[in-house]
N, C-alpha and C positions, 0 to 999 in steps of 0.2 A: 661460919666462915666470914672474914671480912668483906662487907660488899662496896663499900666506900672506902677505897683506896684506888692509887696509882701505882702501886709498886708492880712488875708485869710477873711476878712470881707467885703474887696472890692473883689466882685466876677464879673470878666470879663466879660461883654456881647458878647463880639465875640467870646470866647472861651465856653463860659458858665458853667464858673466852680471859684468855692473858692479855693483858690491854698493855701497850704502849705507857711509857711514862710521859712522851709526848711525840707526837708524828703528824707534824702538819701538812697540808697536802699543799701541792705546789700547782700553781696557777698553770699548769700545764695539762692537757689532754693525755691520757694511754689509751693505745690502739691494742686490741686483742684481737688478735689474727690464727684464725684454724690452719690446719697443715693438711694432716692426711685424713682426718674424721670427721663427722658433722660437726663437732664438738668440741672446743676447748676450754680444759677448765685448767684457771690458774690457782693456785693451792699457794697462800702464805702460811710457814707454819715455822717452827723453831721445832730442834730436837730436844729443848729442855722445855718445852711446852706443855703443861700437866694435862689441859683441855685436849691438844692435837692429839696424845697419848688416848684419852677419851674418847674419839670419834674413831680409834681404828676398826671398831666393829663394823660402825656405818659406812665408812669408807672402803673396806674389804668387800661388804656385802654389795655395793653399788656397781664395783668393779666387776664383779663376775654377773649381777643381772642385767648390766648395763654396758660393759666395757667393749663392745663391738663399736659404740656410736662417739666415744669420748678420749682423746686424748688429757694426759694431767701434766702440766708444766710448775713443777714442786720449785717453789721460792722461797728462800733463806729471809727470815724478819727479822734476825738478833735480837733475840731479846731479852738477853742481860751482857750489855757491853760491858759494865764491870761496876763495884760497889761503890762510886762515888757518889750513890745519891741515898739520901733516906727517905723513903717513903711509905704511905700505907702500913706503918707500925713495922717494917721490916728496915733494918738497920746491917744486920749480918746474916752471912748463910743459916747460921744455927735458928733464926727466925723463922724459916720454911720449913722444917721439918715437920711441926704438927699440921702446919698447911698441906702439905703434900700427903699426910695421913687422911685428913679429911678428905683432900679430892679423891682419893680410893674409891671411900665410902659411897662418895655420891655417883664417881662413874663407873663403879662396880670392877675397878680394871685395878689389877699388883699396879702399888707406888708404894714402895719402901722410903719414908721421909728421911729415916737414918743416914743417907749419902751426905746429908747436909750438916749431921754432927761426924761423921767418921772421913768422909774423903770431901769437903764439899769444892764447888765449881767456881771459878772467880769471873769466870765471861763463859757465854754460849758461843761466841765467836768462834774458836777453834772447831768446834764443832761444825758451824756451818759454812768454813771454809773449806773445810774437808766435803761436805757434800757437795759443794760445786765443783771440788777437784773430782770427785768422783764421776760425777755428770760428765767432765770431761772427758773420761775415759769410756763411761758406758751407763746410758741411763736407767736401763733396768736393774744391772747389778747397783748404781746410787740408791735405787730407791730399798733394795733389799739391804743395803746397807744401814741407811738411816734406819729400817726396824731394828738391826743387831744393834746400833747405837743406842737405842731407845730399850730396847731389852737390857742391855747391861747397866743402863741408867737406873729404870725404874725396879729389876727386878733384884741385879748382882751388887746394885750401889756403887757402882763402878765410877769415876769422876771422867767424863767424855772430855775436859778439857783437855787433858794429857796425854802426850801423843800414843803412847803405848797402849793407853786402850783402844783410842781411835786406831793406830795400827794392828792390833788384834780385831776389830770389829773388819777391819776391812778384808782381811785373810778370810775369815768368814764369807765374807760375799763373794769371794774371788776375784778381788783386785788386785790387780799389781803394784805393791805396795812403791818399788821405787819411782812408777810413772806418778804414782800418786803424791808423793814430796816432791817431784818435779814438776808438780801441776799447780802445787800449792801457793805459789806465788802467783799466778795467774787466776787463779780462783778467787784469791782476795780482791780485785778488781771485778771479776763476775759476781763477786759477795755485794760488792759497792753497786751494782748495778739492780739487782736485785732491791738493795734498800731505797734507791732512786727511785725505780720503777713503781715499787710499793706508795712511797710519798703521791704519786702521779696516780695512783688508783685510788688512793686516800683510806689506804689499809691503817688502820689505830688496833690492831689486834691480832691474835690469833686461836683459832685458826679461821681464816677467811678466805673463802672460795669465791670465785667469779664463773659461772657459765657461762660461754659465747658462742654462737652462731657463726655462720660466715659473714653474714652482713654487721656482726659487731654488736648484735640485741643481745644485751646481758640480763641475766639476772644472777644477786647477789645473797650466798648465806654467810651470816658470821655468827660465830660461835658454835658450841656443842648442840646438837637439834638433835631430835627423833630421825629415822631414816626417813619419815616419811620428807622432812625438809627438802634433804640432796634429789631424791628422786623427782620430788614437784620442780626444781630448778631446773632438772635436766628435762624435763617433760614441757616444761615451759619456752627452752628454746628449742629443743626438737622435738614436738609431739608424736612423730613418726616412730620413734625409739619403741621396740617392743620387749616386753622381760625376759630372758633366758633363765630357764627352770634351773636349779643349784642342784649337782650333784648330790644325791643322799641314799647311794644304795644300801650304804651301811654305815656305821658309825665313824669308821673310818674315814671314808669318803672325802672328805675336807680335807685331812691330812694330805693329799695327794697333792695338794692344790697350795695351801700355806703350812710348810713344816710345823709350826710354833702358832697355839691357838689358845687363849685364856676363854674360862666358861662365858665370859659376856659375849665374846667376839662368836664363838660357837652357838651360844644362843641367840643372839641378834640375825647371825645369817641363816641361820637354820629356822626360825621363827620358831623357838622353846623359850620356856620360863627360865630364866636365871637357874632357880635350883634345879630344874631338870639337868640343865645342858653339866652343873656341877654332882649331880648324880651319873651321870653317863662316863663323863670323861673319870671322872673317879674309881668307877669301874672297870673301864678300859685301862687304868694306869694299874690298877690290884694285879689284872689279868697278866702283866707284864707287855702289855700292846703299845703302851706310851709312856714315854719317859716324862719327868715332870720338875718344874725350878718352884717352890713353896718361897713364900715370904710372909711377915708376920700378917700383911694387908691384902693375902690373895694368892695364887697361883698361876703358871703357863705352864700348858701340857705341850711336850714335843714329840715328835714322829721318828721313830725307830728306826 
């Protein structure tokens, strides 16, 4: 993969980041305030950031083991404003396809780059704004909504800049579609506030996590890292946090919490090898206990 580039759709596997073409830090200080839990996590992401999809296993595990101690504020980064720039060897959507296939191998997460050949996105802004509109309605449903958007993009090759695909994801997340449409204009302003706040925090790319305690002592994790990096960041700002055991009574237990799981997610969350996770999930599918979506670059298993 290209390492020396500034195109946001070329995510560097060494740093595990999708870096913005330019994002100058504002000469202002940004405050992070905790609310209901000891730790506040500000998570800067974008629905089309392949590195953010790559850290879903670590993030899901962190929520299960330490979710009692933190709340996450999902902020949208606006990774792809449009195609008006030419950088990093990328000048058109089709240039991204091969890179995404490589990213899939690197993260061991299913990503089908052919979406950039078959129905390419012209911007990530519509999905970012839709996410902010969903947050107005229900923050928990909004998280589920973004997960569905990503599944549609990476596995089903759906262009999530198009309203019909956004609406389909919203229905699956049990969001009120009419309210989502009505909130969209207000959500544009919220999205702009996310962009401005990101500049104040000095966000350069995605994923970026800020872990902060009640006194705004903070620890940043930039890019896709191993699970230990996120766990250690949490413990750095709140050492009293105790790890909660993850239910694993039977191979299907995890699907009661997360109804869709990739082999990599299953492996990371349950401390198994990627090979073993694939074998376990494959057998459950063969027995008819799980549904499955397959791509040329991996699969996702679905609770029946």
